[in-house]
C-alpha positions in Angstrom: -14.8 2.4 -11.4 -17.3 -0.1 -11.6 -18.4 0.1 -8.0 -21.7 -2.3 -8.8 -19.6 -5.2 -10.1 -17.4 -4.9 -7.4 -20.0 -4.9 -4.8 -21.6 -8.2 -6.6 -18.4 -9.8 -6.7 -18.5 -9.7 -3.0 -22.0 -10.7 -2.6 -21.2 -13.9 -4.4 -18.1 -14.4 -2.5 -20.3 -14.3 0.8 -22.5 -17.1 -0.9 -19.9 -19.0 -1.1 -18.6 -18.6 1.9 -22.5 -19.2 3.5 -22.4 -15.9 5.0 -25.4 -14.0 4.9 -24.3 -10.2 5.3 -20.9 -8.6 5.7 -20.7 -5.4 7.3 -17.2 -3.5 6.0 -16.2 -0.6 7.7 -12.3 -0.1 6.8 -12.3 3.0 4.7 -10.2 2.0 1.8 -12.6 -1.4 1.5 -15.8 1.0 1.5 -14.0 3.5 -1.0 -13.5 0.4 -3.4 -16.7 -0.9 -2.8 -18.9 2.5 -3.4 -16.9 5.4 -4.5 -17.2 7.3 -0.8 -13.8 9.2 0.2 -14.8 10.4 3.4 -14.0 9.1 6.7 -17.4 8.1 8.1 -18.9 5.7 6.4 -19.8 1.6 6.8 -21.3 -0.5 3.9 -23.9 -3.3 4.4 -24.0 -6.3 1.5 -25.9 -9.1 1.4 -25.4 -12.7 -0.3 -26.5 -13.1 -3.5 -27.7 -9.3 -3.7 -30.8 -10.6 -2.3 -31.2 -7.2 -0.5 -30.2 -3.7 -1.5 -26.9 -2.8 0.0 -27.3 -0.2 2.8 -24.5 2.5 3.6 -24.5 4.2 6.7 -22.8 7.8 7.6 -23.7 10.9 9.8 -24.9 14.4 9.0 -21.3 16.0 7.9 -21.6 13.6 4.9 -25.1 13.8 3.9 -24.5 15.6 0.6 -21.1 13.9 0.0 -22.6 10.7 0.2 -25.5 11.6 -1.8 -22.9 12.3 -4.5 -20.5 9.6 -4.5 -22.0 6.4 -3.1 -23.1 3.8 -5.9 -25.7 1.6 -5.7 -26.4 1.7 -2.0 -29.4 2.8 0.0 -27.8 5.8 2.0 -28.9 5.9 5.6 -27.8 9.3 7.5 -27.9 8.4 11.1 -27.8 10.5 14.2 -25.8 8.5 16.2 -22.1 7.0 15.5 -21.5 4.8 12.1 -20.8 1.6 13.6 -23.9 2.1 16.5 -26.6 3.4 13.4 -25.5 0.0 11.7 -26.0 -2.3 14.5 -29.2 -0.8 15.3 -30.5 -1.3 11.6 -29.3 -5.0 11.5 -31.0 -5.7 15.2 -34.1 -4.2 13.7 -34.0 -6.0 10.4 -33.8 -9.2 11.9 -30.9 -10.2 10.2 -29.7 -13.5 11.9 -26.2 -13.0 11.7 -23.7 -10.7 10.1 -20.0 -11.0 9.2 -17.6 -8.4 10.1 -14.0 -7.2 9.3 -12.7 -8.3 12.4 -8.8 -7.0 11.8 -10.1 -3.3 11.3 -12.3 -3.2 14.6 -11.0 -2.9 18.0 -11.9 -5.0 20.6 -13.8 -1.9 22.3 -15.9 -1.9 18.6 -16.6 -5.9 18.8 -17.9 -5.4 22.4 -20.5 -2.5 21.6 -21.5 -4.3 18.3 -22.3 -7.2 20.1 -24.2 -5.3 23.0 -26.2 -3.1 19.8 -27.0 -5.8 17.9 -29.3 -7.8 20.3 -30.3 -11.1 18.7 -27.4 -11.0 15.8 -24.5 -13.5 15.8 -21.6 -11.8 15.0 -19.1 -13.7 12.6 -15.5 -12.9 11.8 -14.9 -12.8 7.8 -11.9 -10.8 7.3 -10.0 -10.4 3.9 -12.8 -10.6 1.9 -12.5 -7.3 0.0 -8.9 -7.4 0.3 -8.6 -10.6 -1.6 -10.6 -8.7 -4.5 -8.6 -5.5 -4.2 -5.5 -7.5 -4.9 -6.5 -7.5 -8.7 -6.2 -4.0 -9.9 -8.5 -3.7 -13.3 -7.6 -1.0 -15.7 -8.8 2.2 -14.3 -6.8 1.4 -11.3 -3.6 0.6 -13.3 -3.8 3.6 -15.1 -4.1 5.6 -11.7 -1.3 3.6 -9.8 0.8 4.5 -13.1 0.0 8.2 -12.7 0.9 8.3 -9.4 4.3 6.3 -10.0 5.5 8.9 -12.9 5.0 11.7 -10.2 7.2 10.0 -7.8 9.5 9.6 -10.8 9.4 13.4 -11.3 10.0 14.4 -7.9 13.2 12.5 -7.6 15.2 15.0 -9.7 13.8 17.9 -6.8 15.4 15.5 -4.2 18.5 15.3 -6.0 18.8 18.9 -6.2 18.4 19.3 -2.6 20.8 17.1 -1.3 24.1 18.6 -0.5 26.5 18.4 2.7 25.3 20.2 5.7 21.6 20.1 4.6 19.7 18.5 7.1 17.5 15.8 6.0 13.8 16.9 6.8 14.9 19.8 4.6 15.2 17.6 1.4 12.0 15.7 2.5 10.1 19.3 2.6 11.4 20.5 -0.9 10.0 16.8 -2.2 6.7 16.9 -0.5 6.1 20.5 -1.1 7.2 20.0 -5.0 4.3 16.7 -4.7 1.9 19.0 -3.2 2.4 21.5 -5.9 2.2 19.1 -8.7 -1.5 17.8 -7.5 -0.6 14.9 -5.1 -3.3 14.7 -2.2 -0.6 13.6 0.1 2.3 11.4 0.6 2.1 7.5 0.9 3.8 7.2 4.1 6.8 9.2 5.9 9.2 10.5 3.7 12.6 8.6 4.2 15.8 10.4 3.9 18.5 8.5 5.8 21.9 10.0 4.9 25.7 8.6 5.9 25.5 6.0 8.7 21.5 6.6 9.0 21.2 5.0 5.2 21.4 1.6 7.5 18.0 2.1 9.1 15.7 0.5 6.8 13.2 2.7 7.8 15.1 5.8 8.7 12.4 8.5 8.4 13.8 12.2 7.4 15.3 13.7 10.7 17.3 16.7 11.8 20.8 14.9 10.9 22.8 16.8 8.3 24.0 15.3 5.0 27.6 14.4 5.7 30.6 14.7 3.0 30.2 11.7 2.1 27.8 8.3 2.3 25.0 7.2 0.7 21.7 8.6 0.9 18.3 6.5 0.9 15.4 8.2 -0.6 11.7 6.4 -0.1 8.7 8.0 -0.8 5.7 7.9 -2.4 2.0 10.2 -3.5 -1.2 9.7 -3.2 -2.8 10.6 -6.4 -6.7 10.1 -7.1 -6.8 7.8 -3.5 -3.7 5.6 -5.3 -0.7 5.0 -3.9 3.0 5.3 -5.3 6.1 3.6 -3.5 9.7 4.3 -4.9 13.5 4.2 -3.6 16.6 5.3 -4.9 20.0 5.3 -3.2 22.4 7.8 -4.3 25.9 8.7 -2.8 27.6 12.1 -1.8 31.3 12.4 -2.7 33.1 9.7 -4.3 32.1 5.9 -3.7 34.4 3.6 -2.4 34.7 0.5 -3.8 33.3 -1.8 -1.1 30.1 0.8 -1.2 30.3 0.7 -4.8 30.0 -3.4 -4.8 27.4 -3.1 -2.4 25.3 -0.9 -4.7 26.2 -3.3 -7.3 24.9 -6.2 -5.2 21.3 -4.8 -4.3 20.8 -3.4 -8.0 21.3 -6.8 -9.3 19.3 -8.7 -6.5 16.6 -6.0 -7.5 16.7 -7.1 -11.2 16.6 -10.7 -10.1 13.8 -10.4 -8.2 12.0 -8.6 -10.7 12.9 -10.9 -13.2 10.6 -13.5 -11.2 7.7 -11.7 -11.4 5.3 -13.6 -13.6 1.6 -15.0 -13.2 1.8 -17.9 -11.4 4.8 -17.3 -9.7 4.7 -17.8 -6.0 5.7 -14.2 -3.8 8.1 -16.5 -1.9 10.2 -17.1 -5.2 10.5 -13.4 -5.9 12.1 -12.7 -2.4 14.1 -15.8 -2.6 15.5 -14.7 -6.0 16.8 -11.5 -4.3 18.0 -13.4 -1.2 19.5 -15.7 -3.7 21.9 -13.2 -5.3 22.7 -11.2 -2.1 23.8 -14.6 -0.2 26.4 -15.1 -3.5 27.7 -11.8 -2.7 28.0 -12.8 1.0 25.4 -9.8 1.8 22.2 -11.7 2.7 22.6 -11.4 6.7 22.3 -7.6 6.1 19.0 -7.8 4.4 16.6 -7.8 7.2 13.3 -6.9 5.6 10.8 -8.8 3.2 11.0 -7.8 -0.7 8.1 -6.1 -1.3 4.3 -5.8 -0.8 0.8 -5.0 -2.9 0.3 -1.1 -3.2 -3.2 0.3 -4.1 -5.5 2.6 -2.2 -3.2 1.6 0.8 0.4 2.2 0.8 0.7 -1.5 2.1 -1.6 -4.5 0.7 -1.7 -8.0 0.0 0.4 -10.0 -1.2 3.2 -10.2 0.9 6.4 -10.6 -1.0 8.3 -12.4 1.5 10.1 -15.4 2.4 7.9 -18.9 2.0 5.2 -17.2 0.9 3.0 -19.3 -1.2 0.3 -16.8 -2.5 0.6 -16.9 -6.4 1.0 -14.1 -8.4 -1.8 -13.1 -10.6 -2.3 -10.9 -13.8 -3.3 -7.3 -12.2 -1.4 -7.3 -8.9 0.9 -4.3 -8.2 3.7 -5.0 -6.2 6.6 -3.3 -5.2 10.1 -4.9 -5.4 12.6 -3.8 -2.7 15.7 -5.4 -1.6 18.2 -3.6 0.5 21.5 -4.0 2.2 22.0 -2.2 5.7 25.6 -2.5 7.3 25.4 -0.8 11.0 27.9 2.1 11.3 28.5 2.3 7.5 25.4 2.4 5.4 22.9 0.9 3.6 21.3 0.6 0.1 17.9 -0.1 -1.2 16.3 0.1 -4.7 12.8 0.0 -5.1 10.5 -0.2 -8.2 6.7 -0.9 -8.5 5.6 -3.6 -10.8 2.1 -5.0 -12.4 2.0 -8.6 -12.8 0.7 -9.1 -16.5 -0.3 -12.4 -18.5 3.2 -12.5 -20.3 5.1 -11.6 -17.4 5.5 -8.1 -15.9 5.3 -4.4 -16.6 7.5 -2.2 -14.6 5.8 1.0 -13.9 8.7 2.9 -12.0 10.9 4.8 -14.8 13.6 6.9 -12.3 17.3 5.6 -13.5 19.1 3.2 -10.9 22.4 3.4 -12.1 24.6 4.8 -9.2 24.8 8.5 -8.8 27.6 10.3 -7.3 26.4 13.5 -6.4 
């Protein structure tokens, strides 16, 4: 990864915003800019690269920081990372420092102001997240690898699904296979929701048993080399009724309509509108209760938001999910989700798992 280029891009952005310095504390942002994978680290960048970046950590990560951190001078402190950074800022008489306000607690804000005497603390959130929205070729390759692993895991889940098996058992089989295949972890709590529980958009795997008939929603992802995948497939146990088949086909068509709208320059809201319009034509839009998608990368939920009235334009290099769903209480639900990359020519779907309705 070109961490130097990334840091320089943020330094230029600070100059444009007339900010002197930025203290970065959110672990995914720290990793994005330095390569550091530990849990205790902060990076201080200066506008225009007028000073060398400074990385703060504690004694647990002395050797790791020396090996991983790119470009910055590493300071191993004897106190908490935030306190060490504040003391440094005060000693160096840096007049003003911007912070990632959305990633600091109220208590941290208070402590920072108390410790960084004589320094004006400014709020400048979203600068690094904005840069992270556009993935480079290395990042896209890592995302593709994570997605490919997720594709393979679907077969594991399908073999585990049968009437009487608990949802948590299906999740356990899937997660065990993910670890054996090299995943660092799951992107989020695995969702296995069967029967009436499939109408819960975030129905995390429970002790409920899979019924003899009904939909089963499988929503899961893996972390590979720090990057997340996210996919959803819905299958049906037993013979599918005509109404259930109609619901499934409507969601599938809505998902494909939304994917077709993914293009460089298209508004995020247009992708969401495409899915809702299709479901409205089938009188199912009232059962679509969440946004159509989100960005994915070092975090499972990143900008941009693929939601109603979102005017953020899609740009080549963005990696997003497209995941419309229909959830009818006391009946069941369907969601279909792919990861999609925006390209200069349109889009590329990363997920390759089949979407045809499967009756198990």
